[in-house]
C-alpha positions in Angstrom: -3.8 -16.9 34.3 -1.3 -14.0 35.0 -2.3 -10.3 34.9 -0.9 -9.8 31.3 -2.9 -12.8 29.9 -6.1 -11.7 31.8 -5.8 -8.2 30.2 -5.5 -9.8 26.7 -8.3 -12.1 27.5 -10.6 -9.3 28.4 -9.7 -7.2 25.4 -10.1 -10.0 22.9 -13.3 -11.3 24.4 -14.8 -7.8 24.1 -13.5 -7.3 20.6 -14.8 -10.6 19.3 -18.2 -10.0 20.8 -18.3 -6.6 19.1 -17.2 -8.1 15.8 -19.7 -11.0 16.0 -22.5 -8.6 16.7 -21.7 -6.4 13.7 -21.3 -9.4 11.5 -24.7 -10.9 12.4 -26.3 -7.4 12.0 -24.8 -7.1 8.5 -26.1 -10.5 7.5 -29.5 -9.7 8.8 -29.5 -6.5 6.6 -28.3 -8.5 3.7 -30.8 -11.4 4.0 -33.6 -9.3 5.3 -33.9 -11.4 8.5 -34.6 -10.2 12.0 -33.5 -13.2 14.2 -31.9 -12.4 17.5 -28.1 -12.1 17.6 -26.5 -15.5 17.5 -24.4 -16.6 20.4 -20.7 -15.6 20.4 -18.3 -18.5 19.7 -16.4 -19.3 22.9 -13.0 -17.7 23.4 -10.3 -20.0 24.6 -7.2 -19.2 26.5 -5.2 -20.5 23.5 -6.7 -17.6 21.4 -5.2 -15.1 23.8 -1.8 -16.9 23.7 -1.6 -16.2 20.0 -1.1 -12.5 20.4 2.6 -11.7 19.5 4.5 -10.1 22.2 5.9 -7.4 19.9 2.5 -6.0 18.9 1.9 -2.5 20.2 -1.7 -1.6 20.6 -2.0 1.9 18.9 -2.9 4.8 21.1 -4.5 8.1 20.3 -2.4 10.4 18.2 -2.5 14.1 19.1 -3.5 15.3 15.6 -5.8 12.4 14.6 -8.4 10.1 16.1 -8.6 6.3 16.1 -12.3 5.8 15.7 -12.4 2.1 16.1 -10.0 -0.8 16.4 -10.0 -4.4 17.5 -7.4 -7.1 17.5 -8.1 -10.3 15.7 -6.4 -13.4 17.0 -3.5 -14.4 14.7 -3.0 -17.9 13.5 -0.7 -19.8 15.8 2.9 -19.1 14.8 2.0 -16.2 12.6 1.9 -12.4 13.0 -1.1 -10.3 13.9 -3.4 -8.9 11.2 -5.5 -6.2 13.0 -8.3 -4.0 12.0 -8.7 -0.3 12.8 -10.3 2.9 11.8 -8.5 6.3 11.6 -9.6 9.9 11.1 -8.4 13.4 10.7 -9.9 16.6 9.4 -10.2 15.0 5.9 -12.4 12.2 7.1 -12.3 8.6 8.3 -10.9 5.4 6.7 -10.6 1.8 7.9 -7.2 0.1 7.8 -5.5 -3.2 8.5 -2.1 -3.6 10.0 0.1 -6.6 9.8 2.8 -7.0 12.5 5.0 -10.1 12.1 5.6 -12.5 15.0 9.3 -11.7 15.0 10.5 -8.3 13.9 13.8 -8.1 12.1 16.8 -6.8 14.1 17.8 -3.2 13.4 15.5 -0.5 12.0 11.8 -1.5 11.8 10.6 -0.9 8.2 7.0 0.0 7.3 5.4 -0.7 3.9 2.1 1.1 3.1 0.0 -0.8 0.6 -2.9 0.9 -1.3 -5.4 -1.4 -2.9 -7.1 -0.8 -6.3 -10.7 -0.3 -7.2 -13.1 -3.1 -6.2 -10.5 -4.3 -3.7 -10.1 -4.1 0.1 -7.1 -4.5 2.4 -7.6 -8.2 3.0 -8.0 -9.0 -0.7 -5.0 -6.9 -1.6 -2.9 -8.6 1.1 -3.8 -12.0 -0.3 -3.1 -11.1 -3.9 0.3 -9.4 -3.2 1.4 -11.9 -0.5 2.9 -8.9 1.2 2.1 -10.3 4.7 4.1 -13.5 3.8 7.1 -11.4 2.9 6.6 -9.3 6.0 6.5 -12.4 8.2 9.7 -13.8 6.6 11.6 -10.5 6.6 10.3 -8.9 9.8 8.7 -5.6 8.6 5.3 -4.0 9.3 2.6 -3.6 6.6 -0.2 -1.0 6.7 -3.2 -1.3 4.4 -5.4 1.8 4.4 -8.9 1.1 3.0 -11.3 3.1 0.9 -15.0 3.4 1.8 -18.0 2.8 -0.5 -19.4 6.2 0.4 -16.2 7.9 -0.6 -16.1 6.1 -4.0 -18.7 3.5 -5.0 -16.0 1.3 -6.6 -13.7 1.8 -3.5 -11.2 3.6 -5.7 -8.8 6.2 -4.2 -9.9 9.5 -5.6 -6.5 10.4 -7.1 -8.0 12.4 -9.9 -9.6 15.1 -7.6 -7.6 18.3 -7.1 -8.5 18.1 -3.4 -6.6 14.8 -3.3 -3.5 15.9 -5.1 -2.0 18.3 -2.6 -0.1 18.1 0.7 -2.2 18.6 3.8 -5.6 18.0 2.1 -8.0 15.1 1.4 -7.0 11.5 1.2 -3.3 12.1 0.9 -3.3 13.9 4.3 -5.4 11.1 5.8 -3.0 8.4 4.6 0.1 10.4 5.6 -1.3 11.0 9.1 -2.2 7.3 9.5 1.4 6.5 8.4 2.8 8.9 11.0 0.6 7.3 13.6 1.9 3.8 12.8 5.5 5.1 12.8 5.0 6.3 16.3 3.1 3.4 17.8 5.1 0.6 16.1 8.5 2.1 16.7 9.2 2.4 12.9 12.5 3.9 11.7 11.3 7.0 9.7 14.1 6.3 7.1 12.5 3.0 6.2 8.9 4.0 5.3 7.7 3.1 1.8 4.4 3.2 -0.2 3.1 1.1 -3.0 -0.2 0.6 -4.7 -2.1 -1.0 -7.6 -4.2 0.9 -10.2 -6.0 3.8 -8.3 -3.9 2.8 -5.3 -0.8 3.1 -7.5 -1.9 6.6 -8.6 -2.5 7.6 -5.0 1.0 6.2 -4.1 2.4 8.5 -6.8 0.5 11.4 -5.2 1.9 10.6 -1.8 5.5 10.5 -3.2 5.0 13.9 -4.9 3.4 15.6 -1.9 5.1 13.8 1.0 8.7 13.1 -0.2 9.9 13.7 3.4 7.7 10.9 4.7 8.1 8.1 2.1 11.7 7.0 1.2 10.6 5.2 -2.1 7.5 4.5 -4.0 6.2 1.5 -6.0 3.5 2.1 -8.6 1.8 -0.9 -10.2 -0.5 -0.3 -13.2 -1.1 3.3 -11.9 -0.9 6.8 -13.1 1.4 9.8 -12.4 0.6 12.6 -10.0 -1.8 15.2 -11.3 -2.6 13.1 -14.5 -6.2 14.3 -14.3 -8.3 16.9 -12.5 -11.8 15.4 -12.7 -13.5 12.1 -13.7 -13.6 12.8 -17.4 -9.8 13.6 -17.6 -9.1 10.6 -15.4 -10.9 8.3 -17.9 -9.0 9.8 -20.7 -5.6 9.4 -19.0 -6.5 5.8 -18.2 -7.5 5.0 -21.8 -5.0 7.0 -23.8 -2.2 7.9 -21.4 -1.3 11.4 -20.1 -2.6 14.3 -22.1 0.5 16.3 -21.4 4.1 15.3 -20.6 6.0 16.4 -17.6 8.5 19.2 -17.7 11.4 19.6 -15.2 10.1 21.1 -12.0 11.1 21.8 -8.4 10.0 18.4 -7.1 12.0 16.4 -4.6 12.9 13.2 -6.4 11.7 10.0 -4.7 13.2 6.7 -5.8 10.5 5.0 -8.0 9.8 1.5 -9.2 7.0 1.0 -11.7 5.4 -2.2 -12.9 2.9 -2.2 -15.8 1.5 -4.8 -18.2 1.8 -3.9 -21.9 -1.6 -5.6 -22.5 -3.3 -3.4 -19.9 -6.6 -2.1 -21.3 -7.7 -0.4 -18.1 -4.8 1.9 -17.5 -2.7 2.7 -20.6 1.0 1.6 -20.3 2.1 5.0 -21.3 1.3 6.1 -17.8 4.2 4.0 -16.6 6.6 5.9 -18.9 5.3 9.2 -17.6 5.9 8.0 -14.0 9.5 7.5 -15.0 9.6 10.9 -16.5 8.3 12.5 -13.3 10.8 10.6 -11.3 13.7 11.5 -13.5 12.8 15.0 -14.5 12.7 16.5 -11.1 15.2 19.3 -11.0 17.7 17.4 -8.8 17.4 14.2 -10.9 17.7 16.1 -14.2 21.0 17.6 -13.0 22.4 14.0 -13.0 22.1 13.9 -16.8 25.2 15.9 -17.3 27.1 14.2 -14.5 27.5 10.6 -15.7 23.9 9.3 -15.2 22.9 6.5 -17.5 20.2 4.0 -18.4 20.3 0.3 -18.9 17.7 -2.0 -20.5 17.5 -5.7 -19.7 15.2 -8.4 -21.2 14.0 -11.3 -19.1 11.7 -14.3 -19.0 9.9 -15.9 -16.1 10.4 -19.7 -16.3 7.1 -21.0 -17.7 5.7 -17.5 -17.5 5.9 -14.0 -19.1 8.7 -12.1 -20.7 9.5 -8.6 -19.4 11.7 -5.6 -20.1 13.4 -3.9 -17.2 14.8 -0.4 -17.6 17.1 1.0 -14.9 17.9 4.7 -14.6 21.1 5.4 -12.6 22.2 8.6 -11.0 25.7 10.1 -11.2 26.9 7.8 -8.4 25.7 4.7 -10.2 22.7 4.0 -8.0 19.5 3.0 -9.6 16.9 5.6 -8.5 14.2 4.7 -11.0 13.2 1.3 -12.3 10.6 0.3 -14.9 9.3 -3.2 -15.4 7.1 -3.7 -18.6 5.5 -7.1 -18.4 4.7 -8.5 -21.9 1.3 -9.9 -22.4 0.1 -9.0 -18.9 -3.1 -7.0 -18.3 -4.4 -4.9 -15.4 -3.1 -7.2 -12.6 -0.4 -7.4 -9.9 2.5 -9.3 -11.6 3.5 -12.5 -9.9 0.6 -12.3 -7.5 -1.4 -15.0 -5.8 -4.5 -16.1 -7.9 -6.5 -16.3 -4.6 -6.6 -12.5 -4.7 -8.3 -10.3 -7.3 -6.5 -8.6 -10.2 -3.4 -10.8 -10.1 -1.2 -12.4 -12.8 0.7 -15.3 -11.4 2.7 -15.8 -14.6 4.5 -12.4 -14.4 7.7 -11.6 -12.5 7.2 -11.2 -8.8 6.3 -7.5 -8.3 6.1 -7.8 -4.5 9.6 -9.3 -4.3 11.1 -6.7 -6.7 9.4 -3.7 -5.1 10.6 -4.8 -1.6 14.1 -5.3 -3.0 14.0 -1.8 -4.5 12.7 -0.3 -1.2 15.4 -1.9 0.9 18.0 -0.5 -1.4 16.6 3.0 -0.9 16.4 4.0 2.7 15.5 7.7 3.4 18.0 10.4 4.0 17.1 10.6 7.7 
């Protein structure tokens, strides 16, 4: 075994022992048992060989701390899906990072995916199939995770004023984690995007509003607009009835936005999707396009054997679609076109993952 393989062997053996110990401890707590720790399954040389050559083990960032991380062996012929934990002054959150076995030539893209309530990064990856797209197209996917102690339903706290501003709370944590991955994975800063579902979609909207210099485009699925609420009571109202007030033109940097929402969603009112479009289009710069040839187009479509949808495209003065709204008819609070093995998915709808990725790749940052 050469030096490189010995190094991987040592790292993975230690990581697997640590993971196995924590798993057994968790099961003991769950079942109320006190048996001794079970033996660690043997690690074979083949496990070490599965590590993709292009995976870069993250190092300590100067303005943040990686509390815990461990590589998990990838399935043979597939990319690596690794666990980590990241902190800054706002707190600590776990994450998972998917790095494909073969990165696409040219700029490395990064897609940040924010799960919804009662979900976690692994479940969200399964439901959206984003790792499969990443493996096929050669981009990196980051899945920040929420903690039970931060929100008992594992929702991102998008409705708290502390989490609606740049440099504070959960937005700062996710933004710093994003910068960390950009640096350690050699990501092109012009190709960094963020998307989310439900509370994750609402937090994606917050990030687009507060870090328009970091994220080139945003995808919001079944979410809410930035600052739609300022506490739990107003959050529930916005979710049930839509935004209490409508956006007015403001000095906001426009970020290309794609929205998916089911018109049968009884968890987050579909009017929130319309308000997201208003925020995207009513930024001062975007509003100026209205007198310079900008237009809107509406298309009706049908998934074969599945749901009908209405797609609305807003084009700027140069004819580029900078805001896109998909209203999926008959769909509830679920990721459209998702895999039924994950939670909160609607396999009958148009493929939100494919369309969001298409939109992202059409909108690189200004760089």
